[in-house]
C-alpha positions, -999 to 999 in steps of 0.1 A, spaced: -564 -808 -710 -559 -838 -687 -559 -836 -650 -520 -838 -648 -517 -810 -672 -538 -788 -651 -516 -798 -620 -482 -789 -639 -489 -758 -652 -492 -738 -619 -460 -754 -609 -441 -741 -642 -456 -707 -634 -442 -705 -601 -407 -718 -613 -406 -690 -636 -416 -663 -612 -390 -676 -586 -357 -666 -604 -367 -633 -611 -377 -625 -573 -345 -643 -563 -324 -618 -586 -341 -587 -570 -336 -598 -535 -298 -605 -544 -295 -569 -560 -314 -554 -530 -290 -570 -507 -258 -559 -527 -267 -523 -529 -270 -517 -492 -235 -535 -487 -218 -512 -514 -232 -482 -500 -223 -492 -466 -185 -499 -478 -181 -466 -494 -192 -449 -462 -171 -468 -440 -140 -461 -460 -150 -423 -463 -151 -424 -423 -119 -444 -421 -102 -419 -444 -113 -390 -422 -100 -406 -391 -68 -415 -405 -58 -382 -422 -75 -354 -401 -73 -319 -413 -60 -288 -393 -82 -262 -385 -82 -229 -404 -71 -211 -372 -41 -234 -370 -31 -229 -406 -34 -192 -404 -12 -194 -372 15 -212 -388 15 -189 -418 19 -159 -394 48 -175 -376 66 -183 -409 60 -144 -420 75 -137 -388 107 -157 -396 110 -143 -428 110 -110 -417 135 -117 -389 158 -136 -416 155 -106 -441 164 -80 -412 194 -101 -402 206 -103 -436 201 -64 -444 223 -60 -410 249 -83 -421 251 -67 -457 253 -31 -439 279 -42 -416 300 -59 -445 294 -26 -467 308 -6 -435 336 -27 -431 347 -26 -467 345 11 -467 365 13 -436 389 -10 -452 393 12 -481 394 43 -462 424 30 -440 443 16 -471 440 51 -486 450 68 -454 481 44 -452 491 55 -486 484 90 -478 507 88 -449 536 70 -467 535 97 -496 536 126 -469 567 108 -453 585 105 -486 575 139 -496 590 156 -466 623 142 -474 623 157 -509 609 191 -497 639 199 -478 660 193 -512 632 213 -529 636 242 -505 672 242 -508 672 242 -547 646 272 -546 668 291 -522 699 284 -544 679 298 -575 666 327 -556 702 337 -546 717 327 -582 750 343 -591 748 367 -620 784 365 -631 792 355 -670 791 321 -676 767 310 -647 737 311 -670 736 272 -679 741 265 -642 710 287 -634 690 272 -660 696 236 -649 686 244 -614 653 259 -626 647 227 -646 653 205 -617 629 225 -596 601 225 -625 604 185 -627 602 182 -588 573 208 -588 556 185 -615 560 153 -591 543 171 -562 514 182 -583 511 147 -594 510 133 -561 481 160 -552 507 181 -532 501 220 -534 515 248 -517 495 267 -488 482 299 -502 498 328 -485 488 356 -510 474 385 -489 459 365 -463 457 368 -426 478 344 -401 460 311 -394 477 290 -370 463 260 -389 482 267 -419 511 292 -408 538 290 -383 549 326 -373 586 331 -367 582 367 -359 557 396 -353 567 428 -365 556 463 -368 551 472 -407 529 502 -419 523 485 -449 504 457 -435 476 453 -410 479 435 -379 477 400 -384 488 400 -421 517 380 -436 545 400 -443 567 373 -458 569 336 -465 603 324 -449 596 286 -461 567 276 -482 542 252 -463 524 224 -483 493 203 -479 478 173 -494 439 172 -496 429 188 -462 460 175 -445 488 197 -437 523 182 -446 542 213 -433 529 247 -422 544 277 -439 570 296 -419 560 333 -421 566 366 -406 535 383 -393 527 419 -389 515 433 -355 
C-alpha cells in the first residue's frame, strides 16, 4: 500500500459514515416536529369546539322535561275541554229534540183525550158497533205512536197524591180511601223520561 492509498482510506470511511449520521439527524428532527403538530391541532380543536359541562347538560335536560310536562298537561286540558264541549252539544241537541217532541205531543194529546172520552161514553144502540171499533182502532194507533216516542202515562194506580206528577181538582171525603189517596183520574198525565209533559188531573181523598 502506497502512502497515497493510506491517506485516502480514512477519507472514504468518513464519507460512508456521514450519510448515515445525517439521516439519523433528519429523522430526529422530523419526529419532534410531527408530534408537535399533532399536539397543536389537538389544542386548537379543544379551543374551537368547547364542550359543555355535565351540570349544564343536566340542567338543559331538566328544562326540556319541564317543557314536555307543561305541554302534556295543556294538551290533556284541551282534550278534556273538547270532550266536555262535545258532551254538552250532544246533551243540548237531545234536549232540543225532546222539547220539540213535547210541544208536538201536547197538541195530539188533546185529540187523544177527546177520542178516549168519546170511547168511554160510546153509544150502545144497534148499528154503532163499527163506529166504536173505529174509534178504538184510532186510539190504539195513537197510543203506539206515543210509546214509540218514549211517552208513557203517569202511574196513578193506588198511589198517594204527589204534586210533582198530579194536579188535584178537588179534595173529597171518601170512606173507601185514606187521606191523600187518589180517588179518580179526571185526565191522565204523561211523561217522557224524567220530564213531565202534563200532570194528571185527579180527585184526592181527604
